[in-house]
C-alpha positions as CSV (number, residue, x, y, z in Angstrom):
1,A,-17.6,7.1,8.6
2,F,-17.8,10.7,7.5
3,R,-15.2,11.9,9.7
4,R,-12.5,8.9,8.2
5,R,-13.1,9.8,5.0
6,G,-12.4,13.4,5.7
7,R,-9.2,12.1,7.3
8,L,-8.5,9.7,4.7
9,G,-8.8,12.5,2.0
10,G,-6.8,14.9,3.9
11,S,-3.9,12.5,4.3
12,A,-4.2,11.5,0.6
13,G,-3.3,15.1,-0.4
14,R,-0.5,15.5,2.2
15,L,0.8,12.4,0.3
16,D,0.3,13.9,-3.0
17,G,2.2,16.9,-1.7
18,I,5.6,15.0,-0.5
19,L,5.4,12.9,-3.9
20,T,5.2,15.5,-6.2
21,R,7.8,18.0,-4.0
22,W,10.7,14.9,-4.8
23,G,9.4,14.6,-8.7
24,F,6.8,12.1,-8.9
25,E,3.3,13.0,-10.9
26,I,0.3,12.0,-9.5
27,A,-1.5,9.4,-11.9
28,G,-4.5,8.5,-9.6
29,G,-5.4,6.6,-6.9
30,T,-8.2,6.2,-3.6
31,P,-8.1,7.6,-0.6
32,L,-6.1,4.4,0.8
33,F,-3.4,4.7,-2.0
34,R,-1.6,7.0,-4.1
35,L,-0.5,6.3,-8.2
36,A,2.5,8.0,-8.7
37,R,4.6,8.2,-11.9
38,H,8.3,9.1,-12.2
39,T,10.7,8.7,-15.1
40,D,13.4,6.5,-12.8
41,A,10.6,4.6,-10.7
42,Q,12.7,1.9,-10.6
43,A,15.6,3.5,-8.7
44,A,13.1,5.1,-6.4
45,F,11.5,1.6,-5.7
46,L,15.3,0.3,-4.8
47,L,16.2,3.4,-2.8
48,L,12.5,3.1,-0.7
49,A,12.8,-0.4,-0.4
50,S,16.3,0.0,0.9
51,R,14.9,2.5,3.4
52,G,12.2,0.6,4.8
53,V,9.4,1.9,2.8
54,L,7.5,-0.5,0.6
55,V,5.9,0.6,-2.3
56,R,4.4,-1.4,-5.4
57,P,6.2,-1.4,-8.6
58,F,4.1,-2.4,-11.9
59,A,5.8,-4.8,-14.6
60,H,3.4,-3.1,-17.2
61,D,4.5,0.2,-17.0
62,P,7.6,0.6,-15.2
63,T,7.1,4.3,-14.5
64,L,4.5,3.5,-11.9
65,L,4.8,3.1,-8.4
66,R,1.7,2.7,-5.8
67,F,2.1,4.3,-2.1
68,G,-0.2,3.2,0.1
69,L,-1.1,5.8,2.9
70,P,1.5,5.9,5.6
71,G,0.4,5.4,9.1
72,R,1.3,7.7,11.7
73,R,5.0,7.3,12.0
74,G,5.3,6.7,8.5
75,W,5.0,10.0,7.4
76,A,9.0,10.8,8.7
77,R,10.2,7.5,7.5
78,L,8.9,8.4,4.1
79,E,10.3,11.9,4.1
80,Q,13.3,10.6,5.1
81,A,13.8,7.8,2.4
82,L,13.4,10.4,-0.1
83,S,15.4,13.0,0.9
């Protein structure tokens, strides 16, 4: 359990790095998901969805998106979708 928590923490940090490189501001989250803010979150949501990356938008705050931690193959898909 301790090792798994460490891996999740490392993965959350990795996701934070990817998202901030692409203009997102990390607004919070847990080891399993990250909450990220972007001025054009709706366009990012539509772009990511069109490229097979599902994120959760929030009606109460259209600048927020929730990203789950990608699986092994999901990291490359996320990076490709954002590029």
